[in-house]
C-alpha positions in Angstrom: -46.9 20.4 -2.6 -49.1 17.5 -3.2 -50.1 15.7 0.0 -51.6 12.2 0.1 -53.0 10.7 3.2 -52.7 6.9 3.5 -54.7 4.9 6.0 -52.6 1.8 5.4 -49.5 3.6 6.7 -51.1 3.3 10.1 -51.1 -0.4 9.8 -47.5 -0.5 8.8 -46.4 1.7 11.7 -48.5 -0.2 14.2 -46.6 -3.4 13.2 -43.4 -1.6 14.2 -44.3 -1.9 17.8 -43.9 -5.7 18.1 -42.2 -7.3 15.1 -38.6 -7.0 16.3 -39.2 -7.7 20.0 -36.7 -10.6 20.0 -33.9 -8.8 18.1 -31.0 -8.3 20.4 -33.3 -6.8 23.1 -33.8 -3.9 20.8 -37.5 -3.5 21.4 -38.9 -4.6 24.7 -42.7 -4.9 24.5 -44.8 -5.0 27.6 -48.1 -7.0 27.8 -50.1 -4.0 26.7 -48.1 -3.6 23.5 -46.3 -0.3 24.3 -42.6 0.2 24.2 -40.7 0.6 27.4 -39.0 3.7 26.1 -37.4 4.9 29.4 -35.8 1.5 30.0 -34.5 1.1 26.5 -32.9 4.5 26.3 -31.9 5.0 29.9 -28.1 5.0 29.0 -25.8 4.9 26.1 -25.8 1.1 25.9 -29.5 1.2 25.2 -28.8 3.4 22.2 -26.0 1.1 21.0 -28.3 -1.9 21.3 -31.0 0.0 19.3 -28.5 0.7 16.5 -27.4 -2.9 16.5 -31.0 -3.9 16.2 -31.5 -1.6 13.2 -28.5 -3.0 11.4 -29.7 -6.6 12.1 -33.1 -5.6 10.6 -31.4 -4.2 7.5 -29.4 -7.5 7.1 -32.6 -9.6 7.0 -33.2 -11.5 3.7 -36.3 -9.3 3.0 -33.9 -6.4 2.8 -30.1 -6.2 2.1 -29.4 -9.8 3.3 -30.9 -11.0 0.0 -33.7 -9.1 -1.7 -31.8 -5.9 -2.2 -28.4 -7.5 -2.8 -27.9 -10.8 -4.5 -31.6 -11.8 -4.8 -34.6 -9.9 -6.1 -33.1 -6.8 -7.6 -30.4 -8.9 -9.3 -33.2 -11.1 -10.8 -34.7 -7.9 -12.1 -31.3 -7.1 -13.7 -31.4 -10.5 -15.5 -28.2 -11.7 -13.8 -29.8 -15.0 -13.0 -33.0 -16.8 -14.0 -35.1 -19.9 -13.8 -33.6 -21.8 -16.7 -35.2 -25.2 -16.2 -38.6 -24.0 -14.9 -39.0 -27.0 -12.8 -39.0 -25.7 -9.2 -41.8 -24.2 -7.2 -39.2 -22.3 -5.1 -38.2 -20.3 -8.1 -41.6 -18.8 -9.0 -40.4 -15.4 -7.7 -37.3 -15.5 -9.9 -39.4 -16.3 -13.0 -41.9 -13.5 -12.2 -39.1 -11.0 -11.5 -37.3 -11.9 -14.8 -40.5 -11.2 -16.6 -41.4 -8.0 -14.6 -44.7 -9.5 -13.6 -45.1 -7.4 -10.5 -48.8 -8.4 -10.2 -47.8 -12.1 -9.7 -49.2 -13.1 -6.3 -45.9 -14.5 -5.1 -44.0 -11.4 -6.2 -46.6 -9.1 -4.7 -45.8 -10.6 -1.3 -42.0 -10.2 -1.8 -42.4 -6.5 -2.9 -44.8 -5.9 0.0 -42.2 -7.2 2.5 -39.5 -5.0 1.1 -41.8 -1.9 1.5 -43.0 -2.9 4.9 -39.6 -4.0 6.4 -37.9 -0.9 5.1 -40.4 1.5 6.6 -40.4 -0.6 9.8 -36.6 -0.1 10.0 -37.0 3.6 9.3 -39.4 3.8 12.3 -36.8 2.3 14.5 -34.3 4.9 13.3 -36.9 7.6 14.1 -37.3 6.2 17.6 -33.6 6.6 18.2 -33.5 10.1 16.8 -36.5 11.3 18.8 -35.2 9.9 22.1 -31.6 11.1 21.6 -32.8 14.7 21.3 -33.1 14.8 25.1 -29.5 13.6 25.6 -26.4 15.6 26.2 -24.2 14.3 23.4 -21.1 15.4 25.3 -21.7 12.7 27.9 -20.3 10.0 25.7 -18.7 10.2 22.2 -20.9 7.3 21.0 -24.0 9.5 21.2 -23.0 11.7 18.3 -22.0 8.6 16.3 -25.4 7.0 17.0 -27.3 10.1 16.1 -25.4 10.4 12.8 -25.8 6.8 12.0 -29.6 6.9 12.5 -29.9 9.9 10.1 -27.8 8.0 7.6 -29.8 4.8 7.9 -33.0 6.8 7.4 -31.7 8.5 4.3 -30.4 5.3 2.7 -33.6 3.3 3.2 -35.7 6.1 1.8 -33.4 6.4 -1.1 -33.6 2.7 -2.1 -37.4 2.8 -1.7 -37.4 5.9 -4.0 -35.2 4.1 -6.6 -37.6 1.1 -6.5 -41.0 2.7 -6.2 -40.6 6.0 -8.0 -39.7 7.3 -11.5 -36.2 8.2 -12.8 -35.8 11.9 -11.9 -33.7 12.4 -15.0 -36.7 11.4 -17.2 -39.6 12.4 -15.0 -38.5 15.3 -12.8 -42.1 16.3 -11.9 -43.2 12.9 -10.8 -44.4 11.9 -7.4 -42.1 10.5 -4.7 -42.7 8.3 -1.7 -43.9 8.7 1.9 -41.0 10.2 4.0 -41.2 9.2 7.6 -39.8 11.7 10.1 -41.5 10.5 13.3 -42.0 7.4 15.3 -45.7 7.5 15.7 -49.0 6.1 14.3 -49.8 9.2 12.1 -50.2 9.0 8.4 -46.9 9.7 6.6 -46.8 12.6 4.1 -46.0 11.7 0.5 -43.6 14.1 -1.1 -42.8 14.8 -4.8 -39.8 13.2 -6.4 -37.7 16.3 -6.1 -38.8 16.9 -2.5 -37.9 13.3 -1.7 -34.4 13.8 -2.9 -34.2 17.0 -0.9 -35.3 15.1 2.2 -32.7 12.4 1.7 -29.9 14.8 1.2 -31.1 16.8 4.2 -30.8 13.7 6.4 -27.3 13.0 5.0 -26.2 16.5 5.8 -27.4 16.1 9.4 -25.6 12.7 9.5 -22.4 14.4 8.2 -22.5 17.0 10.9 -22.9 14.4 13.7 -20.1 12.3 12.3 -17.6 15.1 11.8 -15.1 13.4 14.2 -15.6 9.9 12.8 -12.3 9.9 11.0 -10.9 6.3 11.2 -12.4 3.1 9.8 -10.4 1.0 12.2 -9.3 3.2 15.1 -6.4 1.8 17.2 -7.7 3.4 20.3 -11.4 3.2 19.9 -12.4 3.7 23.5 -15.5 1.5 23.2 -16.5 -1.5 21.3 -19.0 0.6 19.4 -16.2 2.6 17.7 -14.4 -0.6 16.5 -14.8 -1.6 12.8 -16.6 1.5 11.6 -17.1 -0.2 8.3 -20.0 -2.1 9.8 -21.7 1.1 10.8 -23.0 4.0 8.8 -19.7 6.0 9.2 -18.7 9.4 7.9 -17.2 8.0 4.7 -20.4 6.0 4.1 -22.4 9.2 4.4 -20.1 10.9 1.9 -20.4 7.9 -0.4 -24.2 7.9 -0.1 -24.2 11.6 -1.0 -22.1 10.9 -4.0 -24.6 8.1 -5.0 -27.7 10.3 -4.5 -26.3 13.3 -6.3 -25.1 11.0 -9.2 -28.5 9.4 -9.4 -30.3 12.8 -9.7 -27.8 14.0 -12.3 -25.8 16.6 -10.2 -22.4 15.3 -11.3 -20.4 18.2 -9.8 -21.8 17.5 -6.3 -21.4 13.8 -6.8 -17.8 14.2 -7.8 -17.1 16.4 -4.8 -18.2 13.7 -2.3 -16.7 10.8 -4.3 -13.4 12.6 -4.2 -13.6 13.0 -0.5 -14.1 9.3 -0.1 -11.2 8.1 -2.3 -9.0 10.5 -0.4 -9.8 8.7 2.9 -6.6 7.2 4.4 -8.2 3.8 5.2 -9.8 3.3 1.8 -7.9 2.1 -1.3 -8.4 -0.2 -4.3 -7.2 -3.8 -3.9 -3.7 -4.2 -5.4 -3.5 -5.9 -8.7 -3.2 -9.7 -8.2 -4.9 -9.7 -4.8 -8.5 -9.5 -5.9 -9.2 -13.3 -5.6 -8.6 -13.1 -1.9 -11.8 -13.9 0.0 -11.7 -10.8 2.1 -11.4 -8.6 -1.0 -14.3 -9.8 -3.1 -17.1 -9.8 -0.5 -17.9 -8.7 3.1 -14.7 -9.3 5.0 -14.5 -12.3 7.2 -12.8 -12.2 10.6 -13.2 -13.6 14.1 -12.6 -10.2 15.7 -14.7 -7.1 15.0 -11.6 -5.1 14.1 -10.9 -7.5 11.2 -14.3 -6.9 9.7 -13.2 -4.2 7.3 -11.4 -4.2 4.0 -9.7 -1.5 2.0 -12.7 -1.2 -0.4 -15.8 -1.7 1.7 -17.1 1.7 2.9 -20.1 0.2 4.6 -21.4 -3.3 5.1 -23.8 -5.2 7.4 -22.6 -8.0 9.6 -24.8 -11.1 9.7 -24.5 -14.8 9.9 -28.1 -15.4 9.2 -28.2 -15.5 5.3 -25.8 -18.3 4.4 -28.4 -21.1 4.3 -30.7 -19.0 2.1 -27.8 -18.3 -0.3 -26.7 -21.9 -0.5 -30.3 -23.1 -1.0 -30.9 -20.7 -3.9 -27.5 -21.0 -5.6 -26.1 -24.5 -5.0 -28.5 -27.1 -3.7 -29.8 -29.9 -6.0 -28.4 -28.5 -9.2 -30.5 -29.6 -12.2 -33.7 -27.7 -11.8 -34.2 -26.2 -8.4 -31.6 -23.4 -8.2 -31.2 -20.2 -10.1 -28.9 -20.3 -13.2 -26.7 -17.4 -14.1 -27.1 -15.8 -17.4 -25.5 -17.6 -20.3 -23.2 -14.9 -21.7 -20.9 -14.5 -18.7 -17.8 -15.1 -20.9 -18.9 -12.3 -23.1 -19.7 -10.0 -20.2 -16.2 -10.4 -18.9 -14.5 -10.3 -22.3 -12.8 -13.7 -21.7 -11.9 -14.0 -25.4 -9.7 -10.9 -25.0 -7.9 -12.3 -21.9 -4.2 -12.7 -22.0 -1.3 -13.6 -19.7 -1.0 -10.0 -18.7 -4.6 -8.9 -18.8 -7.3 -11.1 -17.3 -10.4 -10.0 -15.3 -9.9 -11.5 -11.8 -13.6 -11.0 -11.1 -14.5 -13.8 -13.5 -12.8 -16.5 -11.4 -13.6 -14.8 -8.1 -17.3 -14.6 -8.8 -18.1 -17.8 -10.8 -17.4 -21.5 -10.9 -18.4 -24.0 -13.6 -21.0 -26.5 -12.5 -19.2 -29.2 -14.3 -16.6 -29.8 -17.0 -19.1 -30.3 -19.7 -21.8 -27.9 -18.4 -22.4 -24.4 -19.6 -23.9 -23.4 -16.3 -22.1 -21.5 -13.5 -22.3 -21.3 -9.8 -22.2 -17.8 -8.3 -19.5 -18.1 -5.7 -18.7 -14.4 -4.9 -20.3 -14.5 -1.5 -19.9 -18.2 -0.7 -18.0 -21.0 -2.4 -19.7 -24.3 -3.1 -17.4 -26.1 -0.6 -17.1 -23.4 1.9 -18.6 -23.5 5.4 -21.6 -21.3 5.9 -19.8 -19.3 8.6 -17.6 -17.9 5.7 -20.5 -15.7 4.7 -20.6 -13.1 7.4 -22.3 -10.1 5.9 -23.1 -8.0 2.8 -21.6 -4.9 1.3 -23.8 -1.9 0.9 -21.4 0.5 -0.8 -17.8 0.0 -1.9 -15.0 2.2 -3.3 -15.1 1.3 -7.0 -18.5 3.1 -7.3 -16.7 6.4 -6.3 -14.2 5.9 -9.1 -17.0 5.3 -11.7 -18.8 8.5 -10.5 -15.6 10.5 -10.8 -14.9 9.1 -14.2 -18.3 10.0 -15.5 -18.3 13.5 -13.9 -14.8 14.4 -15.1 -15.0 13.3 -18.8 -15.9 16.7 -20.3 -13.4 18.7 -18.3 -10.5 16.2 -18.5 -10.9 13.1 -20.6 -7.5 11.7 -19.6 -8.2 12.1 -15.9 -11.6 10.4 -16.4 -9.9 7.5 -18.2 -7.4 7.3 -15.3 -10.3 6.9 -12.7 -11.9 4.3 -15.0 -8.6 2.4 -15.6 -7.6 2.4 -11.9 -10.5 0.0 -11.1 -9.7 -2.1 -14.2 -6.0 -2.3 -13.2 -7.0 -3.4 -9.7 -9.1 -6.2 -11.2 -6.1 -7.5 -13.3 -6.9 -5.7 -16.6 -4.7 -3.4 -18.6 -5.7 0.2 -19.4 -8.4 0.8 -21.9 -6.7 3.2 -24.4 -8.0 6.7 -24.4 -7.7 6.8 -28.2 -10.3 4.1 -28.5 -12.9 6.3 -26.8 -14.3 8.8 -29.3 -17.3 10.3 -27.4 -18.8 10.6 -24.0 -21.6 8.4 -25.0 -19.2 5.6 -25.9 -17.4 6.2 -22.6 -20.6 5.9 -20.7 -21.3 2.6 -22.3 -17.9 1.4 -21.0 -18.6 2.6 -17.5 -21.9 0.9 -17.5 -20.3 -2.3 -18.6 -17.8 -2.1 -15.8 -20.5 -1.4 -13.3 -22.2 -4.5 -14.6 -19.1 -6.6 -14.0 -18.3 -5.1 -10.6 -21.6 -5.1 -8.8 -22.8 -8.6 -9.5 -24.5 -9.8 -6.3 -24.7 -6.4 -4.7 -28.0 -5.2 -6.0 -26.7 -2.1 -7.9 -27.0 -3.2 -11.6 -30.8 -2.7 -11.8 -30.5 0.8 -10.5 -27.6 1.6 -12.8 -29.6 0.6 -15.8 -32.6 2.4 -14.6 -30.7 5.6 -14.3 -29.4 5.2 -17.8 -32.8 4.0 -19.1 -31.1 0.9 -20.7 -32.8 -2.4 -21.4 -31.5 -5.7 -20.2 -30.5 -8.5 -22.6 -32.4 -11.7 -22.1 -30.4 -14.0 -19.8 -31.0 -17.1 -22.1 -28.7 -16.3 -25.0 -29.4 -19.6 -26.7 -33.2 -19.6 -27.1 -33.6 -15.8 -26.9 -30.5 -14.5 -28.7 -30.6 -10.8 -29.2 -33.8 -10.2 -27.3 -33.8 -7.1 -25.0 -36.3 -6.1 -22.4 -37.3 -2.6 -23.5 -36.8 0.0 -20.8 -40.0 1.5 -19.5 -41.7 2.7 -16.3 -43.6 -0.6 -16.2 -40.2 -2.3 -15.9 -38.3 0.1 -13.7 -41.0 1.4 -11.3 -42.4 -1.2 -8.9 -46.0 -0.8 -7.9 -46.8 0.2 -4.3 -48.4 -2.5 -2.2 -52.1 -2.9 -3.1 -53.2 -1.8 0.3 -51.4 1.5 -0.1 -53.3 2.1 -3.4 -56.5 0.8 -2.0 -56.6 3.5 0.7 -55.6 6.3 -1.6 -51.8 6.3 -1.7 -50.2 6.8 -5.1 -47.0 8.0 -6.6 -48.6 8.9 -9.9 -49.9 12.3 -10.9 
């Protein structure tokens, strides 16, 4: 195994000791800069607070509150762009659209993703190391917390792997990323790509074991506030869904289908009924004044936060005419609007987008927040939802049972208001995969999954400006799909290249 020692990692981990000192009392730092560990973890409430702090960190705009959902990674997927090129605040968008990862502004954004993710991982490690001394039988929440921490660690490493390492289907012998197992200042070992996948799946298996009794998304007799609204925590079904996602991404379709099937069989999870998709609580993170209301039938795991609405509005709505991102020009084609009828119309089109004006060809992105809605309406982000499990099952089942694969595929289409796609129209698995990828494109807008879907399939993105750049496609390559590690990592010897 190739090991790489990285001095810069020490700087990253050192920052972990003070950055979140004000986050819900999660980390209490004394004047000497050391953590008051015994005070933080003296009872189960301290562990609960620690997990709340971790989820709050994940929901920051530098991670899933923007960059890894509706922001940076969706810019990479060409879902929106700087059409008018008149605003200084959109320099990151322009650089991302052009995959100029060496742009100074973009370097800072990429560095913050790397740093904040590893910082959050360090907090999960802190929970895991301290909980080893606890008798889990003392309170049912202890087992949940331990499982959640393993799940968080796995997910964050996986998304770092998808961003900063090669596609394992094309480069199975490539290098991976640093995998952090301990809350300390030691350099973190860099594993190969295959080993990194093994580490992630190993953590998810440990999470699964801890969450074995986590059976209800919205338990009627929770016993503690921590067990209410499990959809806002890394619950058992989220772990199964993450396993399905990881196995799918590495090409193990049988294992991916096994876990995806377990998720869709869950009693509290089901696709939105046809005709109900436009409801606000169905198309985005569920709103609700009570924690028990913060769960929908499709959201497997999401992060609660009220801290991202202003950023969303500022990027998508304010001062239209040059200082906000513009959605790609071919939205009507993406959603096959010309084929719509009274009995088959894609509800996502109206739920996600709104015309800027009657004579304008531009759209607002309103999936997460409408132009006239109060900012409190945006209460969080979805990390993983049920339709993804159907897409995985459709892909995995095609060779064994084409009709069953078409049923999984059409179940999501039906939920969104569309009629079945006829099996007779699909003549090969390659053609079917193009259809699945197109549905993923429609479904995951604003959730940060489109870039990763195209990376897995090694597909290029059409230019978002279909007027001046008609037919242009960004050719898939490692230079496009593999983000460079922060310069300081490379400066001190870290690299994911052989």
